[in-house]
DOROMAR-681198 format. One record per residue (C-alpha): residue number from 1; residue in one letter; x, y, z. Coordinates in Angstrom, 1 decimal. Layout:
<pts>
(NUM 'A' (X Y Z));
...
</pts>
This chain:
<pts>
(1 'M' (0.0 0.0 0.0));
(2 'N' (1.2 3.5 -0.8));
(3 'N' (2.6 5.0 2.4));
(4 'D' (2.1 8.6 1.2));
(5 'L' (-1.6 7.9 0.5));
(6 'L' (-2.1 6.2 3.8));
(7 'Y' (-0.9 9.3 5.7));
(8 'Q' (-2.9 11.6 3.4));
(9 'V' (-6.2 9.8 4.0));
(10 'A' (-5.3 9.5 7.7));
(11 'L' (-4.8 13.3 7.9));
(12 'T' (-8.5 13.8 7.0));
(13 'L' (-9.6 11.4 9.8));
(14 'I' (-8.0 13.4 12.7));
(15 'N' (-10.7 15.0 14.9));
(16 'G' (-10.2 18.7 15.2));
(17 'V' (-8.0 19.1 12.2));
(18 'G' (-10.1 20.6 9.4));
(19 'V' (-9.1 21.7 5.9));
(20 'V' (-7.7 25.0 7.0));
(21 'Q' (-5.5 23.5 9.7));
(22 'A' (-4.5 20.7 7.3));
(23 'K' (-3.4 23.2 4.7));
(24 'Q' (-1.3 25.0 7.4));
(25 'L' (0.4 21.8 8.4));
(26 'I' (1.1 20.7 4.8));
(27 'E' (2.6 24.1 4.0));
(28 'H' (4.9 23.8 7.0));
(29 'F' (5.9 20.1 6.8));
(30 'G' (5.5 19.4 3.1));
(31 'T' (4.0 16.0 3.3));
(32 'A' (1.3 14.2 5.4));
(33 'E' (3.8 11.6 6.6));
(34 'L' (6.1 14.3 8.1));
(35 'I' (3.1 15.8 10.0));
(36 'F' (2.5 12.5 11.7));
(37 'K' (6.2 12.0 12.5));
(38 'A' (6.7 15.6 13.8));
(39 'K' (7.2 16.1 17.5));
(40 'K' (4.2 17.2 19.6));
(41 'K' (6.0 20.3 20.7));
(42 'E' (6.8 21.4 17.2));
(43 'L' (3.1 20.8 16.2));
(44 'G' (1.8 22.7 19.2));
(45 'L' (3.9 25.8 18.4));
(46 'L' (2.3 26.2 15.0));
(47 'E' (-0.3 29.0 14.7));
(48 'G' (-3.8 27.5 14.4));
(49 'I' (-2.7 24.1 15.8));
(50 'G' (-1.9 24.5 19.5));
(51 'E' (-1.5 21.8 22.1));
(52 'I' (-4.9 20.2 21.8));
(53 'R' (-4.7 19.6 18.1));
(54 'A' (-1.1 18.5 18.4));
(55 'K' (-2.1 15.9 21.0));
(56 'Q' (-4.9 14.7 18.6));
(57 'I' (-2.4 14.3 15.8));
(58 'K' (0.1 12.4 18.0));
(59 'D' (-2.7 10.2 19.5));
(60 'F' (-4.2 9.2 16.2));
(61 'S' (-4.0 5.5 15.6));
(62 'N' (-7.0 4.7 13.4));
(63 'F' (-5.0 3.8 10.2));
(64 'K' (-7.3 0.8 9.7));
(65 'D' (-10.1 3.1 8.4));
(66 'A' (-7.6 4.8 6.1));
(67 'E' (-6.5 1.5 4.7));
(68 'E' (-10.2 0.5 4.1));
(69 'E' (-10.8 3.7 2.3));
(70 'I' (-7.8 3.2 0.0));
(71 'E' (-8.9 -0.4 -0.7));
(72 'F' (-12.4 0.8 -1.6));
(73 'C' (-11.0 3.4 -4.0));
(74 'E' (-8.7 0.9 -5.6));
(75 'K' (-11.6 -1.6 -6.1));
(76 'H' (-13.9 1.0 -7.7));
(77 'H' (-11.2 2.8 -9.7));
(78 'I' (-11.5 6.0 -7.7));
(79 'Q' (-8.7 8.5 -8.0));
(80 'T' (-7.5 10.1 -4.7));
(81 'I' (-6.2 13.6 -5.3));
(82 'F' (-4.2 15.2 -2.5));
(83 'I' (-3.8 19.0 -2.2));
(84 'T' (-0.1 18.8 -3.3));
(85 'D' (-0.7 16.6 -6.3));
(86 'K' (-0.2 18.1 -9.7));
(87 'N' (-3.6 17.1 -10.9));
(88 'Y' (-5.4 18.7 -8.0));
(89 'P' (-7.8 21.4 -9.2));
(90 'Q' (-5.5 24.4 -9.3));
(91 'R' (-8.3 26.9 -9.0));
(92 'L' (-9.2 25.5 -5.6));
(93 'L' (-5.7 26.3 -4.3));
(94 'N' (-6.7 30.0 -4.3));
(95 'C' (-9.5 29.2 -1.8));
(96 'Y' (-8.4 29.4 1.8));
(97 'D' (-10.6 26.4 2.7));
(98 'S' (-9.6 24.1 -0.2));
(99 'P' (-10.3 20.4 0.4));
(100 'T' (-7.3 18.4 1.7));
(101 'L' (-8.2 15.3 -0.3));
(102 'L' (-10.6 14.7 -3.2));
(103 'F' (-12.1 11.5 -4.5));
(104 'Y' (-12.8 11.4 -8.3));
(105 'R' (-14.2 9.1 -10.9));
(106 'G' (-14.4 10.3 -14.4));
(107 'T' (-12.6 11.4 -17.6));
(108 'A' (-12.8 15.2 -17.5));
(109 'D' (-9.8 17.3 -16.8));
(110 'L' (-10.2 19.0 -13.4));
(111 'N' (-7.9 21.7 -14.7));
(112 'S' (-9.6 22.3 -18.0));
(113 'S' (-9.0 25.7 -19.5));
(114 'K' (-12.7 26.7 -19.1));
(115 'I' (-14.9 25.5 -16.2));
(116 'I' (-18.4 26.9 -15.6));
(117 'S' (-20.6 26.2 -12.7));
(118 'I' (-24.4 26.2 -13.5));
(119 'I' (-26.6 26.3 -10.4));
(120 'G' (-30.2 27.0 -9.5));
(121 'T' (-33.4 26.0 -7.9));
(122 'R' (-34.6 22.4 -7.6));
(123 'N' (-38.1 23.6 -8.6));
(124 'N' (-37.3 25.3 -11.9));
(125 'T' (-39.7 26.8 -14.4));
(126 'D' (-39.7 26.1 -18.2));
(127 'Y' (-38.0 29.5 -18.6));
(128 'G' (-35.1 28.3 -16.4));
(129 'K' (-34.9 25.0 -18.3));
(130 'Q' (-34.8 26.8 -21.7));
(131 'I' (-32.1 29.2 -20.6));
(132 'T' (-29.9 26.4 -19.3));
(133 'E' (-30.3 24.2 -22.4));
(134 'K' (-29.8 27.2 -24.8));
(135 'F' (-26.7 28.4 -23.0));
(136 'I' (-25.0 25.0 -23.0));
(137 'E' (-25.9 24.4 -26.7));
(138 'D' (-24.4 27.8 -27.6));
(139 'M' (-21.2 27.0 -25.7));
(140 'Q' (-20.7 23.5 -27.0));
(141 'A' (-17.8 24.4 -29.2));
(142 'Q' (-15.8 26.1 -26.5));
(143 'N' (-14.1 23.0 -25.1));
(144 'L' (-15.4 23.6 -21.6));
(145 'V' (-16.5 21.7 -18.5));
(146 'I' (-19.9 22.2 -16.9));
(147 'L' (-19.9 21.8 -13.1));
(148 'S' (-23.0 21.4 -10.9));
(149 'G' (-24.3 19.4 -7.9));
(150 'L' (-26.3 16.6 -9.4));
(151 'A' (-29.4 17.9 -7.6));
(152 'F' (-33.0 18.0 -9.0));
(153 'G' (-33.9 21.0 -11.1));
(154 'I' (-31.3 23.2 -12.8));
(155 'D' (-28.4 21.0 -11.8));
(156 'A' (-29.7 17.9 -13.5));
(157 'I' (-30.9 19.9 -16.5));
(158 'A' (-27.4 21.3 -16.9));
(159 'H' (-25.8 17.9 -16.6));
(160 'K' (-28.2 16.4 -19.1));
(161 'A' (-27.8 19.2 -21.6));
(162 'A' (-24.1 19.0 -21.4));
(163 'L' (-24.2 15.3 -22.2));
(164 'Q' (-26.6 15.9 -25.1));
(165 'N' (-24.2 18.5 -26.5));
(166 'N' (-21.1 16.4 -26.0));
(167 'V' (-19.8 18.8 -23.3));
(168 'A' (-17.9 17.3 -20.3));
(169 'T' (-19.8 17.7 -17.1));
(170 'I' (-18.8 17.0 -13.5));
(171 'G' (-21.2 16.4 -10.5));
(172 'V' (-19.8 17.5 -7.2));
(173 'L' (-21.4 15.4 -4.4));
(174 'A' (-22.2 16.0 -0.8));
(175 'H' (-21.6 12.3 0.1));
(176 'G' (-19.2 9.4 -0.6));
(177 'L' (-18.8 7.7 -4.0));
(178 'D' (-20.4 4.5 -2.7));
(179 'S' (-23.9 6.0 -3.4));
(180 'I' (-25.7 8.5 -5.5));
(181 'Y' (-28.1 11.2 -4.1));
(182 'P' (-30.8 11.6 -5.2));
(183 'S' (-31.0 7.9 -6.2));
(184 'Q' (-33.2 8.9 -9.2));
(185 'H' (-30.0 10.3 -10.8));
(186 'T' (-28.1 7.0 -10.7));
(187 'T' (-28.4 6.5 -14.4));
(188 'L' (-27.4 10.1 -15.1));
(189 'A' (-24.4 9.8 -12.9));
(190 'K' (-23.2 6.7 -14.8));
(191 'E' (-23.5 8.5 -18.1));
(192 'M' (-21.5 11.4 -16.7));
(193 'L' (-18.6 9.0 -15.9));
(194 'L' (-18.1 8.6 -19.7));
(195 'N' (-17.9 12.3 -20.4));
(196 'G' (-17.2 14.1 -17.2));
(197 'G' (-17.2 12.6 -13.8));
(198 'L' (-18.2 12.6 -10.1));
(199 'L' (-16.1 14.5 -7.5));
(200 'T' (-16.3 14.6 -3.7));
(201 'E' (-14.2 15.3 -0.6));
(202 'F' (-16.3 12.9 1.4));
(203 'R' (-15.3 9.3 2.2));
(204 'K' (-17.5 6.2 1.7));
(205 'N' (-20.4 5.7 4.0));
(206 'T' (-20.9 9.5 4.3));
(207 'S' (-24.5 10.3 4.1));
(208 'P' (-25.8 13.4 2.3));
(209 'D' (-26.5 15.2 5.5));
(210 'K' (-27.6 18.8 5.5));
(211 'H' (-24.3 20.3 6.7));
(212 'N' (-22.4 18.6 3.9));
(213 'F' (-24.0 20.7 1.1));
(214 'P' (-22.4 24.0 1.9));
(215 'K' (-19.1 22.2 1.9));
(216 'R' (-20.0 20.7 -1.5));
(217 'N' (-21.0 24.1 -2.7));
(218 'R' (-17.6 25.7 -2.0));
(219 'I' (-16.0 23.2 -4.4));
(220 'V' (-18.6 24.1 -7.1));
(221 'A' (-17.8 27.8 -6.6));
(222 'G' (-14.1 27.5 -6.2));
(223 'M' (-13.3 25.1 -9.0));
(224 'S' (-14.9 27.3 -11.7));
(225 'D' (-13.9 30.4 -13.7));
(226 'A' (-17.5 31.6 -13.5));
(227 'T' (-20.8 30.6 -11.8));
(228 'L' (-24.1 31.1 -13.6));
(229 'V' (-27.2 31.3 -11.4));
(230 'I' (-30.2 30.4 -13.5));
(231 'E' (-33.1 30.6 -11.0));
(232 'T' (-33.1 30.8 -7.3));
(233 'A' (-35.1 32.1 -4.4));
(234 'V' (-33.5 34.6 -2.0));
(235 'K' (-32.5 31.8 0.4));
(236 'G' (-31.1 28.4 -0.4));
(237 'G' (-28.1 26.4 -1.6));
(238 'S' (-27.7 28.3 -4.9));
(239 'M' (-27.4 31.6 -3.0));
(240 'I' (-24.8 30.1 -0.7));
(241 'T' (-22.8 28.9 -3.7));
(242 'A' (-23.2 32.3 -5.4));
(243 'E' (-21.9 34.1 -2.2));
(244 'L' (-19.0 31.7 -2.1));
(245 'A' (-18.1 32.4 -5.8));
(246 'Y' (-18.3 36.1 -5.1));
(247 'N' (-16.1 35.9 -2.0));
(248 'Y' (-13.6 33.7 -4.0));
(249 'N' (-13.4 36.5 -6.5));
(250 'R' (-14.9 34.3 -9.2));
(251 'D' (-17.0 35.8 -12.0));
(252 'L' (-20.7 35.6 -11.1));
(253 'F' (-23.6 35.8 -13.5));
(254 'A' (-27.3 35.7 -12.8));
(255 'V' (-30.3 35.3 -15.2));
(256 'P' (-32.9 38.0 -14.7));
(257 'G' (-36.6 37.2 -14.4));
(258 'K' (-39.9 38.7 -13.5));
(259 'I' (-39.9 40.8 -10.3));
(260 'T' (-43.0 38.9 -9.2));
(261 'D' (-41.4 35.5 -9.6));
(262 'S' (-40.0 34.1 -6.4));
(263 'K' (-37.7 31.8 -8.3));
(264 'S' (-36.0 34.8 -9.8));
(265 'A' (-35.8 36.8 -6.6));
(266 'G' (-32.3 35.5 -5.7));
(267 'C' (-30.9 36.3 -9.1));
(268 'L' (-32.4 39.8 -9.1));
(269 'K' (-30.9 40.4 -5.6));
(270 'L' (-27.4 39.4 -6.8));
(271 'I' (-27.7 41.7 -9.8));
(272 'Q' (-29.1 44.6 -7.6));
(273 'Q' (-26.2 44.2 -5.2));
(274 'N' (-23.7 44.3 -8.0));
(275 'K' (-22.4 40.9 -7.1));
(276 'A' (-23.5 39.3 -10.3));
(277 'V' (-23.4 40.4 -13.9));
(278 'L' (-26.8 40.3 -15.6));
(279 'F' (-26.8 37.3 -18.0));
(280 'T' (-28.3 37.8 -21.4));
(281 'N' (-26.7 35.3 -23.8));
(282 'A' (-23.7 33.1 -24.5));
(283 'E' (-22.0 35.7 -26.7));
(284 'E' (-22.1 38.4 -24.0));
(285 'F' (-21.0 35.9 -21.4));
(286 'M' (-18.0 35.0 -23.6));
(287 'N' (-17.1 38.7 -24.0));
(288 'S' (-17.3 39.3 -20.3));
(289 'M' (-15.0 36.4 -19.6));
(290 'G' (-12.5 37.5 -22.2));
(291 'W' (-12.8 34.2 -24.0));
(292 'Q' (-13.2 35.7 -27.5));
(293 'Q' (-9.7 37.3 -27.6));
(294 'K' (-7.9 36.5 -30.8));
(295 'K' (-4.7 34.5 -30.3));
(296 'I' (-1.5 35.9 -31.7));
(297 'S' (-0.6 34.0 -34.9));
(298 'A' (2.2 31.5 -34.8));
(299 'K' (4.3 33.9 -36.9));
(300 'K' (3.7 36.8 -34.5));
(301 'Q' (4.5 34.6 -31.5));
(302 'R' (7.9 33.7 -33.1));
(303 'E' (8.6 37.4 -33.7));
(304 'L' (7.8 38.2 -30.1));
(305 'F' (9.8 35.3 -28.9));
(306 'I' (13.1 36.9 -30.0));
(307 'E' (12.5 39.8 -27.7));
(308 'L' (11.7 37.8 -24.6));
(309 'N' (14.1 36.9 -21.8));
(310 'D' (14.6 33.3 -20.7));
(311 'D' (11.9 33.4 -18.0));
(312 'E' (9.4 34.9 -20.3));
(313 'K' (10.1 32.3 -22.9));
(314 'I' (9.3 29.6 -20.4));
(315 'I' (6.0 31.2 -19.5));
(316 'V' (5.0 31.7 -23.2));
(317 'G' (6.0 28.2 -24.0));
(318 'L' (3.8 26.8 -21.3));
(319 'L' (0.9 28.8 -22.4));
(320 'Q' (1.4 27.6 -26.0));
(321 'E' (1.0 24.0 -24.7));
(322 'K' (-2.3 24.8 -22.9));
(323 'E' (-4.9 27.5 -23.8));
(324 'S' (-4.8 29.0 -20.3));
(325 'M' (-3.1 28.3 -17.0));
(326 'N' (-3.5 29.1 -13.3));
(327 'I' (-0.7 31.0 -11.6));
(328 'D' (-0.1 28.0 -9.3));
(329 'E' (0.3 25.7 -12.2));
(330 'L' (2.8 28.1 -13.8));
(331 'Y' (4.8 28.1 -10.6));
(332 'I' (4.9 24.3 -10.6));
(333 'R' (5.6 23.7 -14.3));
(334 'S' (8.0 26.5 -14.9));
(335 'A' (10.2 25.5 -11.9));
(336 'L' (11.0 29.2 -11.5));
(337 'S' (10.9 31.2 -8.3));
(338 'S' (7.6 33.0 -7.5));
(339 'S' (9.3 36.3 -7.9));
(340 'S' (10.7 35.3 -11.4));
(341 'V' (7.2 34.1 -12.5));
(342 'A' (5.6 37.3 -11.2));
(343 'A' (8.1 39.5 -13.0));
(344 'A' (7.8 37.6 -16.3));
(345 'I' (4.0 37.7 -16.1));
(346 'L' (4.0 41.5 -15.5));
(347 'N' (6.3 42.2 -18.5));
(348 'L' (4.3 39.9 -20.7));
(349 'E' (1.1 41.6 -19.7));
(350 'L' (2.6 45.1 -20.3));
(351 'N' (3.8 44.0 -23.8));
(352 'N' (0.3 42.6 -24.6));
(353 'V' (1.6 39.1 -25.0));
(354 'I' (-0.6 37.5 -22.4));
(355 'I' (-3.8 38.5 -20.6));
(356 'G' (-4.9 37.9 -17.0));
(357 'L' (-8.3 36.4 -16.4));
(358 'P' (-10.3 36.0 -13.2));
(359 'G' (-8.9 33.5 -10.7));
(360 'K' (-5.3 34.3 -11.5));
(361 'I' (-5.5 32.5 -14.8));
(362 'Y' (-3.4 33.6 -17.8));
(363 'K' (-3.6 33.0 -21.5));
(364 'L' (-1.8 34.2 -24.7));
(365 'L' (-3.4 37.1 -26.6));
</pts>
C-alpha cells in the first residue's frame, strides 16, 4: 500500500483538524507523513494548531479506516487527489478552505481551461430549463467543462444538456462515492462518468447530511472560472454557492426574471447588489470572460519570442501548450521562483503578449 496515500487519508480522519489546519500543516511540513512524524512540541507551536490539536495528531492510531478507504478506492477505480498533487484542481488552491483530499471518478480534466458552474433551484420553471439548455448548446464548441451538484432541477438539466451536446460535465457530491443522491440520478451519474465525472471530498459511508451541502457548494464555486445562477429564491443552496463564488473573486452571472417570480428573486438580488453580472446570452458571457480574444498568430509569436528573456520564454512556452493556465500551475511547471514568474507575467502583460483572467489565470493574446 502507498505509504504517502495512507498518511494523506489519515490526515483527513483526525478530529479537530479541518481543511484550514491541514493546509497550514502541509505548507509547514511538506507531506502528510512528516506531519504524523513531527514532535508534539513542534506541532503545538504552529499557529492555528496548538497543544490540543497537536495531541490529537500524535494520539491518532486509526490507520485501519484509512486502509479500508484506500482499498475501496482501488476496487472501484476512484482517484485520490491530495492537495499537493499536480492534478489537484489548481483553481481550488486559491481558496483558503480548499479540500485536503478529493475522490474522483471520471474522464474530464479537473484543470480544464474553461470551467463553468451552473446552479439553480430544484423547482425550476420552463424558462429556467430553456435558458440552461440554450446556454450549453451555444457554448458546446468552447471545449469547456460544466460543473454542478447533481441535484434535482437546474443541476440535473445542466448535466443532461451537457451530455446531449457532448460537453464534459462533473457532478460535485455531498456524500461518498459509494452511493448517489438523489437515487433517481443514478443512471445520469453513470452517463457522466463517460464524459465528465463525479467528484467529492467525502469518504465512503458518508450520508448526504444537510451540513455537507455548503461544503460541497464551495467546491462548485471555487473550481470554476465563473458561476451562472439560472433561477433561485432569496435563500437556499444556490445563494450560498453564489456568495462563495463572489467571495472567492470568481465571476458571477445571474439570469434576470420577473420581479413577481419568487424563483428569480435571488438572481435579481445578486444583480441589484452588483455581485452578479446580468446574464443575457452566451456571446455576451464570452465577451465578459475575455474568451473571445484572438490569439497571436504563430508567426507573430515567433517574432515576439526573439525579444523575450529566458523566464518569459518559459511562461509563453507553457501557455502555448495549454490554452490557459492558473498561476499556481505556472509556478509548478516552470520551476521558476515565485518572484521570477511574477516579473515575467508582469512584463508579458505590459507587452500585450498575455492577458490575465479572473482566478489568476493567464492566456496568450
